[in-house]
N, C-alpha and C positions, 0 to 999 in steps of 0.2 A: 792370395798372397798380399803380405802387408806392404804398405807404401810409408817411405820414411821421406818427409817433405821437409825441406830446410829453409825454403824460401819464405819470407813475409812480405817485403815490399820491394818492387824494382821498379823503378821510376822511370826509367827510359823507354820510350816506347819500341826503339829499334831492338833492344836487348829482349824485350818481353816478347817480340815478333821471332825473333831467332831461337829464344828457348822454346815457343811452342813449336816450330819447325823440328827441332829438334827432338822434341818430346814424341811428336807424331810420325817422324821420318825414321829413315833405316840408321843403322849405327854407324859408328864413323871409325872407330877402331875396336879390334876383337883381342882380348887378353887370353893367349892360348898357352898350351902345356910348357912353352918356354919361359913363362912368367914374366916378371918385370925386369925386363933387360934395359939397358941403356938407348938401344934402338927404340924399343918401346915408349920410353920416356920422352925421347928427342920427337918421336913422331906425335904424340898428345901435346907436346909445347908446340910444335910448330902450328897444330891445328886450333891451339888456344889462341895464339898470336894471330891467325888468319880470320878464324870466326868468332872468338870470343865464348864460344860455347864448344863441348864435346861429348858424345855419347860413346859410351864404352859398354862390350860385352864381356862379360866374363865366362870363358867356355867350361864346360863341366870337367872337363880333364884337369883344369888349372886347379878347380874347387876342391876336388879330391886330392890331390898332389899337394897342396898348400897346408890343408888342414885348419885353415882361417875361415872364417864367416864371410860373407859377400861383403857386408857393411865395414869390416875391419880391411879388407882389400880395398874397398872404394875409398876410405879414409886414407889408407897409406899411400894409395896411387895420389890422391889430392895434393898430400903434403909433399910428395917427391917433386911436383910438377910446379907447385905453388898456386894451387886453384882451391876454390870451394866447390865442396859437394852440395850440388842442389838437390837431387833425389836419388834414391836407390829404390828400383820396382824390379822385382824378380832377380836376374841375373844381369840387369842392365842398370847402369847408372850415369848421371850427367853431371860434368863436373863445368863450371862457369870460371872465367879467368878472374882473378881476386882483385889487383888493385890496377886498374887501367885509368892513367890519368888524361890520355889523349884521344881525341875523336869522339864516336858516337856511344863508345861503352865506358864513360866515364863515370858512372853512378851505380855500377856494379858493388861498390863496397856499400852501399846500403843494404845488401842481402841480410836476412836475419840470422839469428842463432839456430842451432839445430834443435828441434822439436824432442825432446827426449821422452816425452810420453807416448810416442809411436812406436818403440823400440821394444 
């Protein structure tokens, strides 16, 4: 499986630690057959507010019914919640809060642009 990494540099040590925990840990939210509902968007936004990073798994039932690729779905969710897409790995993707001006996540706006060569 190919991995699409969008991260270039994250300068805040707390954010790096949080991303590392999310990559190795369990998923936070599942995107199921009901699709991208307002409830799903609200849950992702809440988790981004609280943690700054959220890990989402796309279930096969939604992939089949949507007809879209997993990368397209990940980009769409990121756009809807106002987050940056950090990486897509298999049916799982990680979102990072886009613009955080206060607290320990203030340097997340230094994340790099997507690496198109891996697509």
